[in-house]
N, C-alpha and C positions, 0 to 999 in steps of 0.2 A: 420569466425566471422564477423559480420557486424560492421560498423563504430560506431554505438551507443553502442554496447556491449564492444568494445575496449575502448571507451571513459569512459563508466561506470566503467570498470575494472581499468583503469588508475586512475580515481577519487577516487575509494575505496582504491587503493594502496597509493595514496597521503594522504588520510585521516588517514590511519594507521600510516604512517611515521610522520605526523604532530602531531598526538596524542602521539606517543612515545617521540618525541622531547619536547613537552609541559610538559610531565610527568617528564622528566629529569630536565628541567628548573624550574619547579614549586617546586621542592624539596628545603627545607631550606638549605642554605649554611652555616649557623651558626654551629659552633662546639658545640655539646651538652656538658653540664657540667656533669661530672661524679657524680654519686650518692655519697653523703657525702662531696663533695667539696662545700665550701661556699665562696661567694665574700666578699669583705671588707664591703660593705653595709649590708650584712647579719649578719656579726659579730657585727656591730654597732647597728643594730636592736635588736640583742640578749642582748646587754648591756642595751639598752633602756627598754626591757621587764623585766629585773631583777631589774630595779630601779636605774641604774647608773646615769641616767639623771634627777633624782628627784631634784637635785640641779644643777644650771648652771655649765657646764663644758666647758673648752676651748679645742682647738684641741690638745694641748700638754698633757693635762691630759688624754684625750681619747686615744691618741697614747700610753702613758705609760701603761694604762690598757690593751690595745690591744696587746702589744708586748709579753704578756705571751702566747697568743694563735695564733696570726697572725702577722707575721713580715712584715713590710712595712715602707715606708718613711713617715715622718711627713706631708709633703705637700699633699700626697695622702689622708691621714685622713682628712685634712682640706677641700679638695675638696669634699670628700664624705659627710662630714657634711653639706656643703653648698647645695649639691644636695638633700640630705634627707630633709633639711629644705624647699627647693623649692617644693618638692613633698608632703609637709605637714606631714612628718613622724617624724619630730622634729620641735621644735619652736626655734626661735632666741631670744637671751637675751644678756645682757652685764654683764661683771664681771670685777672688778677692781683687778688687780694683780700687786703688787709692785708699786702702785700708778698710773698705766696705765690702761686705759679702753680697754678691749678686747672683741671680739665677743665670745659669749658663746652659748651653745645649751642646751635646757631643754625639758623635756616631762612631 
């Protein structure tokens, strides 16, 4: 076998290995959500779609409503509401509860 043929064969072999490695690296490493499982944001969006946020609601009210279907901490609900408002999926408002002004969310 001539030098050129050996070099050509070696290059082809390297290309195959590089392609295989790139295919492995290129695959998504995120775990896929199982069908039927919803995130906290998905549950809040469901509430929005059924009209729960037609009147301003604070995080505590949203948490109370969510605990029937999705159990989580109050601070997680508050953060999810802020993020949804940032993504323009909810609007910010204010609500006075017990004489104090609170952040509320409406749609």
